[in-house]
LONU-791006 format. One line per 4 residues: their letters; for each residue z, x, y of N, C-alpha, C. Coordinates in steps of 0.001 Angstrom, whole numbers. Each point is the difference from the previous one (the first is absolute). Layout:
N
a	Z,X,Y,Z,X,Y,Z,X,Y  ...
***
This chain:
127
mefd	6650,-4892,18368,-22,270,-1418,1031,-885,-693  -461,-710,-983,873,-907,-742,772,748,-1084  1244,-354,-161,859,577,-1028,-405,-468,-1392  -475,-1253,-60,-306,-599,-1292,-1404,-587,-38
ytit	-476,-212,-1198,-1248,-725,-229,381,-1187,-865  -118,-1198,559,456,-1211,-671,-1098,-1048,34  -243,-613,-1157,-970,-1085,-84,627,-1160,-771  -620,-1144,97,424,-1154,-788,-969,-182,-1158
ttkv	459,-671,-1012,-839,-308,-1148,214,-1456,-394  -1012,-572,-603,110,-1370,-503,449,-6,-1454  144,1178,-594,451,88,-1393,1456,-412,-107  359,-484,-1180,1411,-261,-246,707,1351,-53
fdqa	1251,-4,326,760,1242,161,-117,929,-1206  304,-505,-1201,7,865,-1176,-1372,608,-276  -1060,-753,249,-1350,537,-195,-278,1115,1008  438,-175,1229,-188,1026,1022,745,1281,-383
vqda	1193,-134,-564,769,1172,-444,-750,722,-1116  -482,-754,-977,-752,605,-1112,-1262,687,505  -705,-649,891,-1245,564,519,260,1260,831  1087,8,761,341,1191,780,285,1175,-933
qaei	742,-248,-1074,288,1068,-959,-1280,513,-660  -906,-896,-328,-1271,403,-606,-821,839,978  -3,-381,1271,-760,748,1011,608,1376,251  1315,83,-76,673,1295,148,-472,938,-1114
akag	-40,-495,-1213,-452,819,-1133,-1469,386,159  -832,-937,447,-1421,297,212,-192,1111,1031  892,59,971,-87,1013,1059,510,1362,-477  496,70,-1229,465,1272,-536,1454,309,275
frvl	744,-997,437,1429,157,246,766,-579,-1191  1269,339,-81,845,-505,-1082,1084,-897,579  141,-1192,-572,1100,-881,387,1269,565,-617  981,254,848,1264,569,-461,1028,-1079,-313
yvhd	38,-1018,865,1007,-1040,-166,-382,-1210,837  389,-1161,-474,-181,-1228,774,1384,-600,225  412,-19,1256,1294,-580,373,-180,-1494,226  795,-799,-683,1,-1438,226,1140,-286,987
vqkt	-329,48,1268,995,-151,1062,624,-1391,-33  -812,-1014,-247,511,-1368,-72,1081,-110,-1084  -266,561,-1167,960,-55,-1112,1263,782,329  -172,1216,506,1152,850,310,911,-653,1025
lgek	-586,-526,1068,826,-647,1021,571,-1321,-502  -766,-695,-850,475,-1251,-582,1248,205,-839  68,1136,-697,1186,321,-802,1238,178,872  -194,272,1265,1115,165,940,235,-1262,830
gfkr	-736,-1076,-348,198,-1274,680,-880,-228,1208  -961,882,240,-899,-159,1143,-1305,-632,-453  -453,-967,754,-1271,-659,-319,-1125,657,777  -1103,233,-698,-1170,609,624,-1214,-497,-758
esfk	-1090,-211,754,-1251,-346,-658,-469,1209,-816  -1029,-183,-790,-519,1073,-854,-231,1269,813  470,1136,-548,-146,1281,692,114,1120,-1039  -1080,758,-153,16,1163,-892,-523,1208,754
iief	578,1143,-319,-436,1279,560,-538,833,-1147  -1270,364,93,-613,860,-1009,45,1434,521  683,863,-733,35,1421,337,-1057,702,-842  -814,820,661,-1053,696,-734,-209,1380,604
csak	-673,877,-770,-118,1378,454,-1214,681,-610  -465,994,712,-944,988,-502,759,1320,18  208,580,-1155,745,1257,-70,-669,1070,866  -1321,10,-2,-740,992,791,324,-137,1488
fane	-101,-1219,527,275,-216,1422,1472,242,320  883,-478,-873,1439,177,239,358,1480,68  -485,767,-946,306,1429,-16,-554,698,1246  -1203,-380,377,-618,588,1197,830,-295,1248
fldk	461,-1240,146,807,-366,1158,1348,713,-13  630,76,-1158,1297,672,-97,-112,1485,303  -1147,597,-342,-219,1403,355,-81,187,1516  -483,-1008,703,-124,76,1461,1361,-163,682
dikl	792,-963,-515,1336,-249,565,784,-812,-1016  1045,576,-527,804,-646,-1035,554,-1349,466  204,-151,1301,534,-1258,519,-995,-1152,-108  -1267,306,-266,-977,-1065,-254,376,-799,-1236
glcl	887,563,-823,512,-727,-1156,691,-1297,389  439,-84,1240,605,-1242,485,-1003,-1151,30  -1278,322,23,-1054,-1012,64,-700,-189,-1347  512,665,-1024,-592,-105,-1333,898,-835,-899
pcki	-518,-675,-988,-1416,-197,-269,-589,-1030,950  -1311,-186,-119,-653,-1054,785,504,-1351,-494  -51,-974,871,463,-1342,-372,-972,-1054,518  -180,-1023,-806,-690,-1204,440,968,-1148,-221
nlyt	213,-775,1048,865,-1173,-79,-857,-1238,-171  430,-869,-892,-609,-1318,-147,1116,-1004,193  -245,-963,859,1048,-973,295,-610,-1316,437  807,-1034,-125,-419,-1301,520,900,-357,1163
kdgq	-616,-619,973,720,-466,1173,-661,-1297,427  802,-1043,83,-495,-1317,381,-1184,-419,-870  94,310,-1298,-1019,-430,-944,-1251,860,-46  -79,1028,808,-1173,889,46,368,1328,-660
tfis	-926,561,-777,239,1281,-663,-637,1123,799  770,1068,206,-435,1162,770,14,1246,-881  -926,907,293,-48,1319,-633,50,1002,1145  953,933,-65,246,875,1139,301,1418,-464
gmrp	-534,974,732,292,1391,-293,188,798,1277  845,1028,-86,173,902,1138,-1258,849,133  -402,274,1226,-1198,792,259,372,1480,117  -475,827,-917,317,1431,46,-452,706,1278
iilp	-888,-612,757,-451,645,1245,1123,135,1016  1119,-661,-239,1142,144,922,832,1244,-291  -177,601,-1181,846,1128,-394,-29,1172,974  -1167,386,545,16,1111,958,867,-257,1237
hffp	249,-1264,322,862,-312,1144,1468,285,-321  369,-165,-1263,1372,261,-419,212,1458,-402  -1089,656,-414,72,1381,-462,-1067,832,708  120,169,1329,-1053,696,751,-144,1475,-368
qadl	1050,608,-536,-55,1410,-353,-747,236,-1313  -170,-1048,-814,-689,141,-1284,-1500,-172,221  -768,955,-416,-1456,-79,139,-553,-788,-1182  -143,-1307,188,-446,-879,-1080,-1511,-172,-37
gerp	-669,542,989,-1456,-70,36,-505,-1440,-37  -1046,-215,-752,-625,-1321,-107,583,-832,-1139  928,576,-749,529,-688,-1180,619,-1365,320  782,-155,1076,529,-1337,298,-1099,-1047,195
keid	-1087,375,649,-1117,-937,182,-628,-363,-1336  -142,992,-856,-586,-233,-1323,860,-971,-817  1291,243,-12,901,-862,-777,97,-1386,637  -64,-60,1323,9,-1280,708,-1178,-860,-462
kiiq	-1170,593,-110,-1183,-741,-460,183,-475,-1432  587,840,-841,236,-382,-1388,946,-1192,-75  1089,51,762,973,-1098,-16,-626,-1287,527  -786,105,1061,-661,-1206,508,-978,-566,-1029
tiin	-698,873,-724,-921,-464,-1044,765,-696,-1114  1121,583,-405,833,-644,-1040,400,-1397,444  503,-110,1226,447,-1285,525,-1169,-979,101  -1108,444,554,-1169,-884,143,-516,-474,-1348
nak	-39,894,-979,-501,-380,-1321,969,-894,-762  1281,106,314,1007,-852,-637,19,-1406,591  -601,-113,1168,-5,-1287,711,-701,-1048,-820
***
């Protein structure tokens, strides 16, 4: 089982970021914040290729998970990373299907699989 779902895109970085945000909204999730990691680290003197983290959430899913185990908040909100490495742009997200391995006592049912499919669709459509 893979921890992440990562694909490459031929889109320019900024377009891929915009498209990922649009796909998140289409999926019924809300973008909470976009971290510009390259800018933040650059302000501290560190050089990094383009890297943004999009934080997004579904209040319904978040509340349901927190009701199962409050510590699931450590994995919220969902995130999609977009970054360039060696001139190639990547879109990557954590796979919620791994959550039962970290929280075996929480009965999450099929919800991690459902959200995993949604995240993969967002990433694929943003490609």
